[in-house]
VMD Tcl script that draws the C-alpha trace (Angstrom):
set ca {
  {-81.29 136.61 -165.54}
  {-82.00 138.07 -162.10}
  {-85.56 139.31 -161.81}
  {-85.31 140.36 -158.17}
  {-82.48 141.36 -155.87}
  {-80.19 138.57 -154.73}
  {-77.44 138.40 -152.15}
  {-74.14 136.57 -152.25}
  {-73.05 135.56 -148.76}
  {-69.62 134.28 -147.78}
  {-67.34 137.11 -146.73}
  {-66.99 137.87 -143.01}
  {-66.00 141.53 -143.45}
  {-66.94 144.34 -145.81}
  {-66.58 143.87 -149.58}
  {-64.56 146.66 -151.17}
  {-64.25 145.62 -154.83}
  {-66.21 143.55 -157.36}
  {-65.25 142.61 -160.92}
  {-66.57 140.32 -163.66}
  {-64.38 138.12 -165.84}
  {-64.27 139.14 -169.52}
  {-66.55 136.23 -170.50}
  {-69.01 137.14 -167.75}
  {-69.05 133.71 -166.11}
  {-67.17 134.64 -162.93}
  {-67.50 137.39 -160.36}
  {-64.51 138.23 -158.15}
  {-64.92 139.96 -154.80}
  {-62.35 141.52 -152.47}
  {-63.00 141.45 -148.74}
  {-61.62 143.05 -145.63}
  {-61.52 139.49 -144.25}
  {-58.24 139.21 -146.25}
  {-59.97 136.98 -148.80}
  {-60.68 136.99 -152.51}
  {-63.69 134.96 -153.61}
  {-64.80 133.73 -157.02}
  {-68.49 133.18 -157.77}
  {-70.12 131.57 -160.77}
  {-72.47 133.82 -162.68}
  {-75.43 133.94 -163.10}
  {-75.78 131.11 -160.53}
  {-74.16 133.14 -157.76}
  {-72.44 130.08 -156.29}
  {-69.10 130.50 -154.54}
  {-66.53 128.45 -156.47}
  {-63.20 129.37 -154.87}
  {-61.69 131.26 -151.95}
  {-58.20 132.63 -152.59}
  {-56.08 132.98 -149.47}
  {-52.69 134.59 -149.06}
  {-53.14 138.27 -148.28}
  {-52.25 139.13 -144.70}
  {-54.52 142.16 -144.48}
  {-57.76 143.50 -146.07}
  {-58.07 143.18 -149.85}
  {-58.93 146.45 -151.58}
  {-59.23 145.61 -155.27}
  {-59.65 142.78 -157.77}
  {-59.16 142.94 -161.54}
  {-59.21 140.29 -164.27}
  {-56.67 140.21 -167.09}
  {-58.16 140.81 -170.56}
  {-57.89 137.11 -171.43}
  {-59.60 136.14 -168.18}
  {-56.84 133.72 -167.18}
  {-55.31 135.83 -164.41}
  {-56.80 137.71 -161.48}
  {-54.94 140.50 -159.72}
  {-55.69 141.51 -156.15}
  {-54.24 144.31 -154.04}
  {-54.16 144.76 -150.31}
  {-53.43 146.67 -147.15}
  {-50.48 144.28 -146.81}
  {-48.77 146.46 -149.47}
  {-48.67 143.66 -152.05}
  {-50.33 142.72 -155.32}
  {-51.03 139.06 -155.90}
  {-51.65 137.32 -159.20}
  {-53.81 134.19 -159.30}
  {-54.49 131.49 -161.85}
  {-58.23 131.73 -162.43}
  {-58.54 128.13 -163.67}
  {-57.32 126.48 -160.45}
  {-57.16 129.37 -157.96}
  {-53.46 128.87 -157.32}
  {-51.12 131.83 -156.71}
  {-48.86 132.83 -159.59}
  {-46.71 135.47 -157.92}
  {-46.59 138.18 -155.30}
  {-45.60 141.69 -156.35}
  {-43.86 143.87 -153.77}
  {-42.64 147.45 -153.88}
  {-45.40 149.72 -152.67}
  {-44.98 151.07 -149.13}
  {-48.65 151.64 -148.34}
  {-52.07 150.16 -148.99}
  {-52.42 149.21 -152.66}
  {-55.90 150.61 -153.20}
  {-56.39 149.84 -156.87}
  {-55.05 147.69 -159.71}
  {-55.95 147.59 -163.41}
  {-54.67 145.59 -166.39}
  {-53.89 147.37 -169.63}
  {-56.14 146.30 -172.55}
  {-53.36 144.13 -174.00}
  {-52.64 142.56 -170.61}
  {-48.94 143.43 -170.73}
  {-49.03 146.04 -167.96}
  {-50.57 146.21 -164.54}
  {-51.16 149.66 -163.04}
  {-51.47 150.22 -159.32}
  {-52.34 153.17 -157.10}
  {-51.33 153.26 -153.46}
  {-51.54 155.06 -150.14}
  {-47.81 155.64 -150.61}
  {-49.04 158.35 -153.07}
  {-47.52 156.68 -156.13}
  {-48.90 155.33 -159.39}
  {-46.78 152.48 -160.71}
  {-46.67 150.22 -163.74}
  {-45.76 146.57 -163.24}
  {-45.01 143.71 -165.62}
  {-47.45 140.93 -164.71}
  {-45.31 138.38 -166.56}
  {-42.40 138.65 -164.11}
  {-43.70 140.91 -161.33}
  {-41.06 143.56 -161.90}
  {-41.69 147.29 -161.70}
  {-41.74 148.91 -165.13}
  {-42.01 152.50 -163.96}
  {-42.93 154.57 -160.94}
  {-44.88 157.15 -162.91}
  {-45.01 159.74 -160.17}
  {-46.95 160.85 -157.18}
  {-50.17 162.46 -156.08}
  {-50.04 164.75 -153.07}
  {-51.89 162.13 -151.04}
  {-53.22 158.56 -151.23}
  {-54.20 157.22 -154.66}
  {-57.59 155.50 -154.62}
  {-58.24 154.42 -158.19}
  {-56.47 153.73 -161.51}
  {-58.08 153.05 -164.90}
  {-56.79 152.58 -168.46}
  {-58.52 153.95 -171.54}
  {-59.72 151.47 -174.17}
  {-56.48 151.70 -176.18}
  {-54.12 151.54 -173.24}
  {-52.54 154.84 -174.25}
  {-53.69 156.76 -171.19}
  {-53.97 155.87 -167.54}
  {-56.15 157.88 -165.16}
  {-55.64 158.06 -161.40}
  {-57.39 159.89 -158.58}
  {-57.11 160.22 -154.85}
  {-57.26 162.09 -151.60}
  {-55.61 165.19 -153.06}
  {-58.86 165.89 -155.01}
  {-57.01 165.67 -158.32}
  {-57.29 163.39 -161.33}
  {-54.08 162.75 -163.22}
  {-53.77 161.47 -166.77}
  {-50.57 159.58 -167.58}
  {-49.07 158.95 -171.01}
  {-48.40 155.20 -170.84}
  {-45.93 155.00 -173.74}
  {-43.92 158.03 -172.58}
  {-44.32 156.90 -168.95}
  {-44.99 160.40 -167.67}
  {-47.79 162.66 -166.49}
  {-49.81 164.26 -169.28}
  {-52.40 166.36 -167.41}
  {-53.81 167.13 -163.97}
  {-57.55 167.72 -163.76}
  {-58.79 169.86 -160.89}
  {-62.33 170.65 -159.85}
  {-63.45 168.29 -157.10}
  {-63.89 169.96 -153.72}
  {-63.12 166.83 -151.71}
  {-61.24 163.57 -152.16}
  {-61.92 161.70 -155.41}
  {-62.72 158.03 -154.96}
  {-63.16 156.59 -158.45}
  {-62.38 157.39 -162.06}
  {-63.22 155.73 -165.38}
  {-62.96 156.48 -169.08}
  {-66.09 156.75 -171.19}
  {-66.25 153.98 -173.83}
  {-65.30 156.42 -176.62}
  {-62.12 157.35 -174.75}
  {-62.71 161.06 -175.24}
  {-63.94 161.81 -171.74}
  {-63.06 160.83 -168.18}
  {-65.62 160.57 -165.39}
  {-64.86 160.90 -161.71}
  {-66.75 160.84 -158.41}
  {-65.87 161.89 -154.91}
  {-66.86 163.00 -151.48}
  {-68.06 166.33 -152.81}
  {-71.05 164.21 -153.93}
  {-70.47 165.17 -157.56}
  {-70.08 163.20 -160.78}
  {-67.74 165.17 -163.02}
  {-67.06 164.76 -166.74}
  {-63.73 165.85 -168.22}
  {-62.42 166.36 -171.74}
  {-59.37 164.16 -172.28}
  {-57.92 166.39 -175.01}
  {-57.62 169.59 -172.98}
  {-58.28 168.41 -169.43}
  {-61.19 170.80 -168.94}
  {-64.34 169.95 -167.00}
  {-67.25 169.55 -169.41}
  {-70.02 169.21 -166.84}
  {-70.75 168.34 -163.24}
  {-73.74 166.26 -162.22}
  {-75.23 166.28 -158.75}
  {-74.94 166.75 -155.93}
  {-75.91 163.21 -154.95}
  {-77.43 162.62 -151.55}
  {-74.28 160.98 -150.19}
  {-70.53 160.68 -150.64}
  {-69.85 158.77 -153.86}
  {-67.54 155.76 -153.91}
  {-67.89 154.12 -157.31}
  {-68.71 154.82 -160.95}
  {-69.19 152.30 -163.77}
  {-70.36 152.00 -167.35}
  {-72.27 149.02 -168.69}
  {-70.34 146.97 -171.24}
  {-72.31 148.44 -174.14}
  {-71.56 151.94 -172.85}
  {-75.23 152.89 -172.79}
  {-75.71 152.98 -169.03}
  {-73.78 154.79 -166.30}
  {-74.18 154.26 -162.57}
  {-72.71 155.48 -159.30}
  {-72.87 154.11 -155.78}
  {-72.83 156.16 -152.61}
  {-71.76 155.53 -149.05}
  {-75.40 155.38 -147.97}
  {-76.04 152.56 -150.43}
  {-77.94 154.33 -153.19}
  {-77.44 153.22 -156.78}
  {-77.98 156.15 -159.15}
  {-78.36 155.79 -162.91}
  {-77.40 158.87 -164.91}
  {-78.28 160.36 -168.29}
  {-75.03 162.01 -169.33}
  {-76.55 163.87 -172.27}
  {-79.27 165.38 -170.11}
  {-76.89 165.85 -167.21}
  {-79.19 164.41 -164.59}
  {-80.05 161.23 -162.69}
  {-82.76 159.07 -164.22}
  {-83.23 156.52 -161.46}
  {-82.24 155.95 -157.83}
  {-82.32 152.59 -156.09}
  {-81.81 152.76 -152.30}
  {-80.21 149.64 -150.81}
  {-80.08 150.95 -147.21}
  {-76.67 149.48 -146.44}
  {-73.21 151.06 -146.73}
  {-71.69 150.39 -150.17}
  {-68.18 150.85 -151.57}
  {-68.18 149.48 -155.10}
  {-70.30 148.50 -158.08}
  {-70.19 146.90 -161.50}
  {-72.81 146.10 -164.12}
  {-73.68 142.49 -164.82}
  {-72.44 141.37 -168.26}
  {-75.85 141.83 -169.90}
  {-76.36 145.25 -168.29}
  {-79.69 144.34 -166.68}
  {-78.46 144.49 -163.08}
  {-75.76 145.96 -160.87}
  {-73.56 144.15 -158.36}
  {-72.60 146.10 -155.24}
  {-70.29 145.30 -152.33}
  {-71.30 146.21 -148.79}
  {-70.41 146.66 -145.18}
  {-72.44 144.69 -142.66}
  {-76.16 145.10 -142.41}
  {-77.42 147.14 -139.51}
  {-77.45 145.22 -136.22}
  {-76.08 142.07 -137.88}
  {-72.74 140.52 -138.72}
  {-73.79 139.73 -142.29}
  {-71.69 141.05 -145.18}
  {-73.01 140.58 -148.71}
  {-72.80 141.43 -152.36}
  {-76.11 142.36 -153.90}
  {-77.30 141.81 -157.46}
  {-79.94 144.45 -158.10}
  {-82.01 144.58 -161.34}
  {-82.22 148.05 -162.83}
  {-85.05 147.50 -165.33}
}
mol new
graphics top color blue
foreach p $ca { graphics top sphere $p radius 0.5 }
foreach p [lrange $ca 0 end-1] q [lrange $ca 1 end] { graphics top cylinder $p $q radius 0.2 }
display resetview
């Protein structure tokens, strides 16, 4: 297990998304160098580079069985890859703007995507066909996330709103309003009863799924927030800000419990499988051309 911060070097442009495989043995990274990379974990060794996107890659997501990786890009496509050999499975086309975010449903039968074309769409990963264009935000969609049962899908974006979609009925269920600036990331709490969101109003907001009301707001943070993540056991919650500060939060107390400054612009984060560290993706270091992912212990 990492006892001190480590860096993964290989991308030649900023890293915008990081994701662990379900078994925790692989880390996927999405770069603005048009590349997707796979790294062994905990060794941190680059094992594959997946090429095919024509423009920056914005998001990576593993299927629940860990056999497929989805990536989305500024080239307006989603690509599916065979994790075992790194070969492309299919290219999914239909969005007319940057595909900012992708997420597999818990059963792996649906792939949700949010785009700069303002739409949230459901795709069938088995054949690449569109299942449903659920509807539109008033501006770019930055993030999509399923709840643990796959019954609800959350999306957020530049219109400051969070939308909850009924997956079975394939329609909007609720719109949650309260952020004062664009919302950059959204996730469901492990119990599925609450939704958490962050944005450029520097706030972490907690919402009740049942009635769509804001339960509490935490912050303000010291910088615009770009990412929010729970540890796999659901006991830890963290955010990352544009300035590169990891913040750990106590939801019950409604306050931050620890801040870890990284001093380099950050766009994404995820907990390591054992919850002892956080992986972050970064822009280049000051006065250098070095772009890295960092593994930072939180103990």
